[in-house]
C-alpha positions in Angstrom: 93.2 93.7 89.0 93.6 91.8 92.3 97.2 90.9 91.4 98.1 94.6 91.3 97.1 95.1 94.9 98.9 92.0 96.1 102.2 94.0 96.5 102.2 96.2 99.7 104.6 98.8 98.1 102.1 99.2 95.2 99.2 99.8 97.6 101.4 102.2 99.6 102.3 104.2 96.5 98.7 104.4 95.4 97.7 105.6 98.8 100.4 108.2 98.8 99.4 109.4 95.4 95.7 109.7 96.3 96.5 111.6 99.6 99.0 114.0 97.9 96.4 114.7 95.1 93.7 115.3 97.7 95.9 117.6 99.8 96.9 119.7 96.8 93.3 120.4 95.9 92.0 123.9 96.6 88.8 122.5 98.1 90.7 120.4 100.6 93.1 123.3 101.5 90.1 125.7 102.0 88.0 123.4 104.1 90.3 121.1 105.9 90.4 123.1 109.2 86.6 123.4 109.4 86.3 119.7 108.6 88.7 118.8 111.5 86.7 121.1 113.8 83.5 119.4 112.9 85.1 116.0 113.2 86.4 116.8 116.7 83.0 118.1 117.7 80.9 115.1 116.4 83.4 112.2 116.6 85.7 113.4 119.4 89.4 114.0 119.4 90.5 110.4 120.0 88.5 108.9 117.1 89.4 111.8 114.7 93.1 111.5 115.5 93.0 107.7 115.1 91.4 108.1 111.7 93.9 110.7 110.6 96.7 108.5 111.7 95.4 105.5 109.9 94.9 107.4 106.7 97.1 110.3 105.9 99.0 110.7 109.2 101.2 107.7 108.7 102.5 109.2 105.4 103.6 112.5 107.0 104.6 111.4 110.5 106.4 108.6 112.1 107.2 107.4 115.6 104.1 108.0 117.7 106.1 106.7 120.6 109.8 106.8 121.4 110.1 103.1 120.6 108.5 103.4 117.2 110.4 106.6 116.5 113.7 104.7 117.1 112.5 101.8 114.9 111.5 104.2 112.1 114.8 106.0 112.3 116.8 102.7 112.1 114.7 101.7 109.0 115.5 105.0 107.3 119.2 104.9 108.2 119.4 101.4 106.7 118.4 103.1 103.5 120.9 105.9 104.0 118.1 108.4 104.9 118.6 110.6 107.9 115.7 111.7 110.0 115.0 114.4 112.6 112.7 113.9 115.5 110.4 116.8 116.1 108.8 117.5 119.5 105.9 119.9 119.5 103.6 120.8 122.4 100.6 123.1 122.0 100.9 126.4 124.0 99.8 126.3 127.6 96.7 128.2 128.5 98.2 128.9 131.9 101.4 128.0 133.7 101.4 124.4 134.9 104.6 123.2 136.5 103.5 119.5 136.2 103.0 119.8 132.5 106.3 121.6 132.1 108.0 118.8 134.0 106.4 116.1 131.9 107.5 117.9 128.7 111.1 118.2 130.2 111.1 114.5 131.1 109.9 113.6 127.6 112.6 115.7 126.0 115.4 114.1 128.1 114.0 110.6 127.3 113.8 111.5 123.6 117.5 112.6 123.6 118.5 109.3 125.3 116.6 107.2 122.8 117.9 109.1 119.8 121.5 108.9 120.9 121.4 105.3 122.2 124.4 103.1 121.2 126.5 106.3 120.7 124.6 107.1 117.5 124.1 110.7 116.3 120.6 112.0 117.0 118.6 115.0 115.8 115.8 116.5 117.7 113.9 119.7 116.8 112.1 121.3 119.7 109.4 124.0 119.6 110.6 126.0 122.5 107.6 128.3 122.6 105.6 125.3 123.9 107.2 125.8 127.3 105.4 129.2 127.9 101.8 130.2 128.0 99.8 131.5 125.1 99.4 134.9 126.8 103.2 135.3 127.1 103.6 134.2 123.4 101.0 136.8 122.4 102.8 139.6 124.3 106.2 138.5 122.8 104.6 138.5 119.3 103.3 142.0 119.8 106.7 143.4 121.0 
């Protein structure tokens, strides 16, 4: 049995299979959001996010930083798989110029990293992240 788990790709496949099975269950789908809320409340956001990243998060996301994003995209492209970077910011509770400027700076830096060395880069941006929740609500009702 130990010989089966000696290969990292086998362990990775088993981990993915277990996570996909769990996430396709009705029990998980129905209770995941409440579970996250409880986890945030009792363990805190940092620890909860760390645990998610170390378990299922790494399967669905890549590139927590621009450096790791560029590394992950290079690994994928070496296997002839193209990737799209996705930049999402939660809606602002109120207008905050400093936050908007930080997001803008991050977006510009992301574009520079993704197109370094003259390579083609793809970046998906959630533009509604640049306005307040109140404005998004009014737009939605219009």
